[in-house]
KETITI-58638 format. One record per residue: residue in one letter; x, y, z of N, C-alpha, C in turn. Coordinates in steps of 0.1 Angstrom, whole numbers, plus 5000, padded with zeros to 4 digits. Layout:
! residues N
 code n.east n.north n.up ca.east ca.north ca.up c.east c.north c.up
    A      X       Y    Z       X        Y     Z      X       Y    Z
...
END
This chain:
! residues 288
 code n.east n.north n.up ca.east ca.north ca.up c.east c.north c.up
    X   9657    6199 1505    9660     6204  1491   9662    6219 1492
    X   9673    6224 1487    9675     6238  1487   9678    6242 1472
    X   9672    6254 1469    9676     6259  1456   9689    6266 1457
    X   9694    6272 1445    9707     6279  1446   9704    6292 1453
    X   9709    6303 1449    9708     6316  1456   9694    6322 1455
    X   9685    6316 1448    9671     6321  1446   9663    6318 1458
    X   9656    6328 1464    9647     6326  1476   9633    6321 1471
    X   9628    6311 1477    9614     6307  1474   9605    6310 1485
    X   9593    6317 1481    9583     6321  1491   9570    6314 1487
    X   9565    6306 1497    9552     6298  1494   9540    6306 1500
    X   9530    6308 1491    9518     6315  1496   9506    6307 1491
    X   9494    6310 1497    9482     6303  1494   9478    6306 1480
    X   9475    6296 1472    9471     6297  1458   9457    6304 1457
    X   9448    6300 1465    9435     6307  1465   9429    6305 1479
    X   9420    6314 1483    9414     6313  1497   9416    6326 1504
    X   9413    6326 1517    9411     6338  1525   9425    6346 1527
    X   9436    6339 1525    9449     6345  1527   9456    6349 1514
    X   9450    6345 1503    9457     6347  1490   9459    6362 1487
    X   9448    6370 1487    9449     6384  1484   9458    6392 1493
    X   9457    6389 1506    9465     6396  1516   9480    6393 1514
    X   9483    6380 1511    9497     6376  1509   9503    6383 1497
    X   9496    6383 1486    9501     6390  1474   9503    6405 1477
    X   9494    6411 1484    9495     6425  1487   9507    6428 1496
    X   9509    6419 1505    9521     6421  1514   9534    6420 1506
    X   9535    6410 1498    9548     6408  1490   9550    6420 1481
    X   9540    6425 1475    9541     6436  1466   9545    6449 1474
    X   9539    6450 1486    9543     6461  1494   9558    6460 1499
    X   9563    6448 1499    9577     6446  1502   9586    6449 1491
    X   9581    6453 1479    9589     6456  1468   9591    6445 1458
    X   9584    6434 1459    9585     6422  1450   9576    6425 1438
    X   9582    6424 1426    9574     6426  1414   9573    6412 1407
    X   9560    6407 1406    9558     6394  1400   9544    6394 1394
    X   9541    6385 1385    9528     6384  1379   9519    6375 1387
    X   9506    6378 1388    9496     6369  1394   9484    6368 1385
    X   9480    6356 1382    9467     6354  1375   9463    6340 1378
    X   9451    6337 1374    9444     6324  1378   9452    6312 1373
    X   9453    6302 1381    9460     6290  1378   9475    6291 1378
    X   9481    6303 1382    9495     6304  1382   9500    6296 1394
    X   9510    6288 1393    9516     6280  1403   9530    6285 1407
    X   9536    6293 1398    9550     6297  1400   9553    6310 1394
    X   9559    6320 1401    9561     6333  1395   9575    6338 1399
    X   9584    6340 1390    9597     6346  1393   9596    6361 1394
    X   9602    6367 1404    9602     6381  1405   9611    6388 1395
    X   9607    6399 1390    9614     6406  1379   9626    6414 1385
    X   9625    6417 1397    9635     6427  1403   9644    6421 1414
    X   9641    6409 1418    9649     6402  1429   9650    6387 1426
    X   9661    6381 1432    9663     6367  1430   9653    6359 1439
    X   9640    6360 1436    9630     6354  1444   9619    6347 1435
    X   9615    6335 1439    9604     6329  1432   9592    6328 1442
    X   9580    6331 1437    9568     6329  1445   9561    6317 1441
    X   9558    6308 1451    9551     6295  1448   9536    6297 1453
    X   9527    6293 1444    9513     6294  1448   9508    6280 1450
    X   9505    6276 1463    9502     6262  1466   9491    6261 1476
    X   9486    6250 1479    9475     6248  1489   9481    6252 1503
    X   9472    6259 1511    9477     6264  1524   9481    6252 1533
    X   9474    6240 1532    9478     6229  1540   9492    6224 1538
    X   9497    6227 1526    9510     6221  1522   9522    6231 1525
    X   9518    6244 1528    9529     6254  1530   9538    6250 1542
    X   9533    6246 1554    9542     6243  1565   9552    6232 1561
    X   9548    6222 1554    9557     6211  1550   9567    6216 1540
    X   9563    6224 1530    9573     6229  1520   9584    6237 1527
    X   9580    6245 1537    9590     6253  1544   9598    6244 1554
    X   9592    6235 1561    9599     6226  1570   9610    6218 1562
    X   9606    6213 1550    9615     6205  1542   9626    6213 1534
    X   9625    6226 1535    9635     6235  1528   9632    6237 1513
    X   9620    6232 1508    9616     6234  1495   9614    6249 1493
    X   9607    6255 1503    9605     6270  1503   9613    6276 1515
    X   9618    6287 1513    9626     6294  1524   9617    6301 1534
    X   9606    6307 1528    9596     6315  1536   9582    6310 1532
    X   9573    6312 1541    9559     6309  1537   9549    6318 1545
    X   9538    6321 1539    9527     6328  1546   9515    6318 1548
    X   9512    6316 1560    9501     6306  1563   9493    6310 1575
    X   9481    6305 1576    9473     6307  1588   9479    6300 1600
    X   9479    6307 1612    9485     6300  1624   9477    6288 1627
    X   9464    6287 1623    9456     6275  1625   9461    6263 1618
    X   9466    6265 1606    9472     6254  1598   9485    6250 1604
    X   9493    6260 1608    9506     6257  1614   9505    6249 1627
    X   9495    6253 1636    9493     6246  1648   9488    6232 1645
    X   9480    6230 1635    9475     6216  1632   9485    6207 1627
    X   9494    6212 1618    9504     6204  1612   9516    6201 1621
    X   9519    6211 1630    9530     6209  1639   9544    6208 1632
    X   9545    6215 1620    9558     6214  1613   9568    6222 1620
    X   9581    6218 1619    9592     6224  1625   9597    6235 1616
    X   9592    6247 1619    9596     6259  1612   9598    6271 1622
    X   9603    6282 1617    9605     6294  1625   9593    6303 1623
    X   9587    6307 1634    9576     6317  1633   9582    6330 1634
    X   9582    6337 1623    9590     6350  1621   9582    6362 1625
    X   9569    6363 1620    9562     6376  1622   9547    6373 1620
    X   9539    6377 1630    9524     6377  1628   9521    6389 1618
    X   9512    6387 1609    9510     6396  1598   9497    6405 1599
    X   9489    6403 1609    9478     6412  1611   9468    6412 1600
    X   9466    6401 1593    9454     6399  1584   9450    6384 1585
    X   9439    6381 1579    9434     6368  1579   9429    6363 1592
    X   9424    6372 1600    9419     6369  1614   9407    6360 1613
    X   9407    6350 1622    9395     6341  1624   9397    6334 1636
    X   9387    6326 1640    9387     6317  1652   9384    6303 1648
    X   9391    6294 1654    9387     6280  1654   9378    6277 1665
    X   9365    6275 1662    9355     6275  1673   9346    6262 1672
    X   9341    6258 1683    9331     6247  1684   9317    6253 1684
    X   9309    6247 1675    9295     6252  1673   9285    6240 1674
    X   9273    6243 1679    9263     6233  1680   9250    6239 1674
    X   9240    6230 1671    9227     6235  1666   9221    6246 1675
    X   9215    6256 1669    9210     6268  1677   9200    6264 1688
    X   9192    6254 1686    9182     6250  1696   9188    6242 1708
    X   9200    6238 1707    9206     6230  1718   9210    6238 1730
    X   9206    6234 1742    9210     6241  1754   9225    6238 1757
    X   9231    6248 1763    9245     6247  1766   9248    6252 1780
    X   9254    6243 1788    9257     6246  1802   9271    6245 1805
    X   9280    6243 1795    9294     6243  1798   9301    6232 1790
    X   9315    6233 1790    9323     6224  1782   9320    6209 1785
    X   9316    6206 1797    9313     6192  1800   9302    6186 1792
    X   9294    6194 1786    9283     6190  1777   9288    6182 1765
    X   9301    6184 1762    9306     6177  1750   9311    6163 1753
    X   9311    6159 1765    9315     6146  1769   9306    6135 1762
    X   9312    6126 1755    9305     6116  1748   9299    6120 1735
    X   9301    6132 1731    9295     6137  1719   9304    6135 1707
    X   9299    6136 1695    9307     6135  1683   9309    6149 1677
    X   9321    6152 1674    9325     6166  1669   9332    6164 1656
    X   9326    6170 1646    9332     6169  1632   9341    6181 1630
    X   9353    6179 1624    9363     6190  1622   9373    6186 1611
    X   9379    6197 1606    9390     6195  1597   9404    6197 1604
    X   9403    6199 1617    9414     6202  1626   9415    6193 1638
    X   9416    6180 1635    9415     6170  1646   9426    6171 1657
    X   9438    6174 1653    9449     6174  1662   9447    6186 1672
    X   9443    6198 1667    9441     6209  1675   9429    6207 1684
    X   9419    6201 1679    9407     6199  1687   9410    6189 1698
    X   9417    6178 1695    9420     6168  1705   9428    6174 1717
    X   9438    6183 1713    9446     6190  1724   9437    6198 1733
    X   9428    6205 1727    9419     6214  1734   9410    6205 1744
    X   9404    6195 1739    9396     6186  1747   9404    6180 1758
    X   9416    6175 1755    9424     6168  1765   9427    6178 1776
    X   9431    6190 1773    9435     6200  1783   9423    6203 1792
    X   9411    6201 1788    9399     6204  1796   9392    6191 1801
    X   9399    6180 1799    9394     6168  1805   9381    6163 1799
    X   9379    6166 1786    9366     6162  1779   9369    6150 1770
    X   9362    6140 1771    9363     6128  1762   9351    6128 1752
    X   9355    6131 1740    9345     6132  1729   9351    6125 1717
    X   9342    6121 1708    9347     6114  1696   9349    6125 1685
    X   9361    6125 1680    9365     6135  1670   9364    6128 1656
    X   9355    6134 1647    9353     6129  1634   9360    6138 1624
    X   9369    6132 1616    9376     6140  1606   9369    6141 1593
    X   9366    6154 1589    9360     6157  1576   9369    6167 1569
    X   9370    6165 1556    9378     6174  1547   9371    6187 1544
    X   9358    6187 1543    9351     6199  1540   9336    6198 1543
    X   9329    6208 1541    9314     6209  1544   9311    6204 1558
    X   9320    6209 1568    9318     6205  1581   9305    6210 1587
    X   9300    6221 1582    9288     6228  1588   9276    6219 1587
    X   9275    6210 1577    9263     6203  1575   9263    6190 1583
    X   9273    6187 1590    9274     6174  1598   9263    6172 1608
    X   9260    6182 1616    9249     6180  1626   9235    6178 1619
    X   9232    6185 1608    9220     6183  1601   9219    6169 1595
    X   9230    6163 1591    9230     6150  1585   9232    6139 1596
    X   9232    6143 1608    9233     6134  1620   9247    6127 1620
    X   9257    6133 1613    9270     6127  1613   9277    6131 1626
    X   9274    6142 1632    9280     6147  1644   9270    6155 1652
    X   9273    6157 1665    9265     6165  1674   9269    6179 1674
    X   9282    6182 1671    9288     6195  1671   9299    6196 1660
    X   9303    6208 1657    9314     6209  1648   9325    6218 1654
    X   9337    6217 1648    9348     6226  1652   9354    6231 1639
    X   9352    6244 1636    9356     6249  1623   9360    6263 1624
    X   9366    6269 1613    9370     6283  1613   9358    6292 1612
    X   9358    6303 1620    9347     6312  1619   9353    6326 1618
    X   9348    6334 1608    9353     6348  1607   9341    6357 1609
    X   9332    6358 1599    9320     6366  1601   9308    6358 1608
    X   9308    6345 1608    9298     6337  1614   9286    6335 1605
    X   9286    6340 1593    9274     6339  1584   9272    6325 1580
    X   9282    6317 1577    9280     6303  1574   9273    6295 1585
    X   9277    6298 1597    9271     6291  1608   9256    6295 1609
    X   9253    6308 1607    9239     6312  1608   9231    6305 1597
    X   9236    6304 1586    9229     6298  1574   9226    6283 1578
    X   9234    6277 1586    9232     6263  1589   9227    6261 1603
    X   9221    6272 1609    9215     6272  1622   9224    6267 1633
    X   9236    6272 1633    9246     6268  1643   9250    6280 1651
    X   9255    6278 1663    9260     6289  1671   9273    6285 1678
    X   9282    6294 1680    9295     6291  1687   9293    6290 1702
    X   9299    6280 1708    9298     6278  1722   9312    6278 1729
    X   9323    6276 1721    9336     6276  1726   9346    6280 1716
    X   9356    6289 1719    9367     6292  1710   9379    6284 1713
    X   9383    6276 1704    9395     6267  1706   9408    6275 1704
    X   9409    6283 1694    9421     6291  1691   9418    6303 1682
    X   9426    6313 1684    9426     6325  1675   9436    6323 1664
    X   9433    6328 1652    9442     6326  1641   9444    6339 1633
    X   9456    6340 1627    9459     6350  1617   9470    6346 1608
    X   9472    6353 1598    9483     6350  1589   9497    6352 1596
    X   9506    6343 1593    9519     6344  1599   9530    6341 1589
    X   9541    6348 1590    9553     6346  1582   9562    6336 1588
    X   9565    6325 1581    9573     6314  1587   9586    6312 1578
    X   9596    6307 1584    9608     6304  1577   9614    6291 1580
    X   9622    6286 1571    9629     6273  1572   9639    6274 1584
    X   9641    6262 1590    9651     6262  1601   9665    6260 1595
    X   9666    6258 1583    9679     6257  1576   9680    6266 1564
    X   9692    6271 1562    9694     6280  1551   9708    6280 1547
    X   9712    6288 1537    9726     6288  1533   9731    6302 1535
    X   9745    6304 1536    9750     6317  1538   9747    6326 1526
    X   9745    6321 1514    9742     6329  1503   9728    6335 1504
    X   9719    6328 1511    9705     6333  1512   9703    6342 1524
    X   9711    6340 1534    9709     6347  1547   9707    6362 1546
    X   9715    6369 1539    9714     6383  1538   9701    6387 1532
    X   9697    6380 1521    9684     6384  1515   9672    6381 1524
    X   9673    6370 1531    9662     6367  1540   9661    6377 1551
    X   9672    6382 1556    9671     6393  1566   9665    6405 1561
    X   9669    6409 1548    9663     6421  1542   9648    6419 1540
    X   9643    6407 1536    9629     6405  1534   9621    6406 1547
    X   9627    6401 1558    9621     6402  1571   9620    6417 1576
    X   9630    6424 1573    9630     6439  1576   9619    6446 1568
    X   9618    6442 1556    9607     6448  1547   9594    6445 1553
    X   9592    6432 1556    9579     6428  1561   9575    6435 1574
    X   9585    6437 1583    9583     6444  1596   9580    6459 1593
    X   9586    6465 1583    9583     6478  1579   9569    6480 1574
    X   9564    6471 1566    9550     6471  1562   9541    6470 1574
    X   9544    6461 1583    9536     6458  1595   9535    6471 1603
    X   9547    6477 1606    9547     6489  1615   9539    6500 1609
    X   9540    6501 1595    9533     6512  1589   9518    6512 1591
    X   9512    6499 1591    9498     6498  1593   9493    6502 1607
    X   9502    6504 1616    9498     6507  1630   9499    6522 1632
    X   9503    6530 1622    9505     6544  1625   9499    6553 1614
    X   9497    6566 1617    9492     6576  1608   9502    6588 1608
    X   9503    6594 1597    9511     6606  1596   9502    6618 1597
    X   9504    6628 1606    9496     6639  1608   9504    6652 1605
    X   9499    6660 1596    9505     6673  1592   9495    6684 1595
    X   9500    6695 1601    9491     6706  1604   9499    6719 1607
    X   9492    6730 1608    9498     6743  1611   9494    6746 1626
    X   9503    6752 1633    9500     6755  1647   9508    6767 1652
    X   9502    6775 1661    9510     6786  1667   9523    6782 1673
    X   9533    6789 1672    9547     6785  1677   9547    6784 1692
    X   9538    6791 1699    9538     6790  1714   9533    6776 1718
    X   9527    6769 1709    9522     6755  1712   9531    6744 1709
    X   9543    6747 1703    9552     6737  1699   9557    6728 1710
    X   9560    6733 1722    9564     6725  1733   9553    6715 1736
    X   9541    6719 1737    9530     6710  1741   9528    6700 1730
    X   9530    6704 1717    9529     6694  1706   9539    6683 1708
    X   9551    6686 1712    9561     6676  1714   9558    6666 1724
    X   9550    6670 1734    9545     6661  1745   9535    6651 1740
    X   9529    6654 1728    9520     6644  1723   9526    6632 1717
    X   9539    6632 1713    9546     6621  1708   9558    6618 1716
    X   9556    6613 1728    9568     6611  1737   9578    6600 1732
    X   9573    6591 1724    9582     6581  1719   9591    6585 1707
    X   9588    6597 1701    9595     6601  1690   9607    6610 1694
    X   9617    6610 1686    9629     6619  1689   9625    6633 1689
    X   9617    6637 1678    9613     6651  1678   9603    6653 1666
    X   9592    6661 1667    9584     6663  1656   9591    6671 1645
    X   9587    6669 1633    9593     6677  1622   9586    6691 1622
    X   9594    6702 1623    9588     6715  1624   9594    6723 1612
    X   9585    6730 1604    9589     6738  1592   9584    6752 1594
    X   9592    6762 1593    9588     6776  1594   9578    6779 1582
    X   9569    6788 1585    9560     6793  1575   9562    6808 1573
    X   9556    6813 1562    9557     6827  1559   9552    6836 1570
    X   9542    6831 1577    9536     6838  1589   9545    6834 1601
    X   9553    6843 1606    9563     6840  1617   9556    6835 1630
    X   9544    6837 1631    9537     6832  1643   9533    6818 1643
    X   9534    6812 1631    9530     6798  1629   9541    6789 1624
    X   9539    6776 1626    9549     6766  1620   9541    6754 1615
    X   9546    6748 1605    9540     6735  1600   9547    6724 1608
    X   9539    6714 1612    9544     6703  1620   9539    6690 1614
    X   9548    6680 1614    9545     6666  1610   9549    6657 1621
    X   9539    6648 1625    9542     6638  1635   9536    6625 1631
    X   9541    6614 1637    9536     6601  1635   9530    6596 1648
    X   9517    6591 1647    9511     6586  1659   9505    6572 1656
    X   9503    6564 1667    9497     6551  1665   9482    6553 1662
    X   9477    6543 1655    9463     6543  1651   9454    6544 1664
    X   9457    6537 1674    9449     6537  1686   9449    6550 1693
    X   9459    6559 1691    9459     6572  1698   9455    6583 1689
    X   9452    6580 1676    9450     6590  1666   9439    6601 1671
    X   9427    6597 1674    9417     6606  1677   9420    6615 1689
    X   9426    6609 1700    9430     6617  1711   9440    6628 1707
    X   9450    6624 1699    9460     6633  1695   9454    6644 1686
    X   9446    6640 1677    9440     6650  1667   9431    6660 1675
    X   9424    6656 1685    9416     6665  1693   9425    6674 1701
    X   9436    6669 1706    9445     6677  1714   9452    6688 1705
    X   9455    6684 1693    9461     6693  1683   9451    6705 1681
    X   9439    6702 1679    9429     6713  1677   9428    6722 1689
    X   9429    6716 1701    9428     6724  1713   9440    6733 1715
    X   9451    6730 1709    9463     6738  1710   9464    6748 1698
    X   9454    6749 1690    9454     6759  1680   9457    6753 1666
    X   9459    6740 1665    9463     6734  1653   9452    6735 1642
    X   9455    6738 1630    9445     6740  1619   9451    6733 1607
    X   9442    6732 1597    9446     6726  1584   9452    6712 1586
    X   9446    6704 1593    9451     6691  1597   9449    6681 1585
    X   9460    6675 1581    9460     6665  1570   9465    6652 1576
    X   9457    6641 1574    9461     6628  1579   9464    6618 1567
    X   9475    6611 1567    9479     6603  1556   9483    6589 1562
    X   9479    6578 1554    9484     6565  1558   9499    6564 1555
    X   9506    6555 1561    9520     6553  1560   9523    6540 1553
    X   9530    6540 1541    9532     6527  1534   9543    6519 1541
    X   9553    6525 1545    9564     6518  1552   9569    6525 1564
    X   9573    6518 1574    9578     6525  1587   9590    6516 1592
    X   9602    6521 1590    9614     6514  1594   9620    6522 1605
    X   9621    6516 1617    9627     6523  1629   9642    6523 1628
END
């Protein structure tokens, strides 16, 4: 099922990815209303409709062409096995699908799970993990409240999503194995129409611009002119730093963009080269 020229984007109605998904779309320039129990929102400024649905249903909506794009946890995508295009990891909604056992239980390795009962909401992913490691265990499918399964003697262990680990601690469980890492991912339908293709490419470019911006900082500062060559060496991947003359002919104002991971090293080097009045700003968009 394909709509006309209007693009449909499916996102989680409520849950750990909902807020991040809305923030991403708004950063991409989409203007739409969000409030409780909203299931459908047309954008005011673009031919796009946002669908608010259960995260488990998003892969199928996209695979069937009901939605053109979707934002979903990679854990759900791996479990469903839907035929979609994985377009872009989104760097939020991080968690792990992990196996946990009661705190008091001794653990000597993966073979300990042989013959045990493991409760999970992700049976397909868990079975693949166990098969790859040659472990034969009974997988018990539960839709929710997986953490209480050992206490109720429904299972010997669980396999569930873990972010902070607080829920496990409350239920006196501890992680023994990580099955998979997960984060939010932008997915796309494998079929589209020529009318939609150009808009979909623009949306992907916007999403990439937002993602790139999160990885960098903009640094502005004043520096003696004799240090400008050394300043240029700090950003080898850039074409050239922005240099602005100041009223004091011995100094210049410089603006550079550096990755978050290099920020402190670069800031300290700027200081050692005589840089002063350093201003650091986040970047909203970064399009190469």
